[in-house]
C-alpha positions, 0 to 999 in steps of 0.5 A, spaced: 622 776 899 626 778 905 622 776 912 625 778 919 623 775 925 626 777 932 624 777 939 623 783 943 620 784 950 618 777 950 614 778 944 615 775 937 615 780 931 615 779 924 617 784 918 616 784 911 620 789 907 618 795 906 612 794 911 613 796 919 614 790 924 607 786 926 607 782 932 606 775 932 600 772 936 602 765 939 597 759 937 600 753 939 607 750 939 611 753 934 605 757 930 603 764 930 597 768 927 599 775 924 594 780 922 597 785 917 595 786 910 602 786 908 603 779 910 596 777 908 590 778 912 590 773 918 596 769 916 598 763 920 606 762 921 609 755 923 616 754 924 620 748 922 625 745 925 631 740 924 632 733 927 636 737 932 631 742 934 634 748 931 629 752 927 630 752 919 625 756 916 617 757 917 611 755 913 606 761 911 598 759 910 592 764 909 585 763 906 588 763 899 594 758 900 597 753 905 604 751 907 608 756 903 615 754 905 621 759 907 628 757 909 632 760 914 638 764 911 644 767 915 
C-alpha cells in the first residue's frame, strides 16, 4: 500500500492510491487527524522521527487498531 504525503499552501495532504488526496488536520506535534473513508474514518496519523529529527515514517491509529507503522521509502 502506498501513502503519499505532501505539503501544499501550508497544508499537509495525504493520498492513499487510488483515492483522491485528503487534508490532514493538525492535532498536536507531529500528529494529524484524517477524516476519509479511504483511509479509515477518523484516523490519527503520527509521524515518527530518528535521533537526528528526520521523519522516517508514521503510525496510523483508528477505532479498530492502534499504531500501525509505515516506513518511509524514497
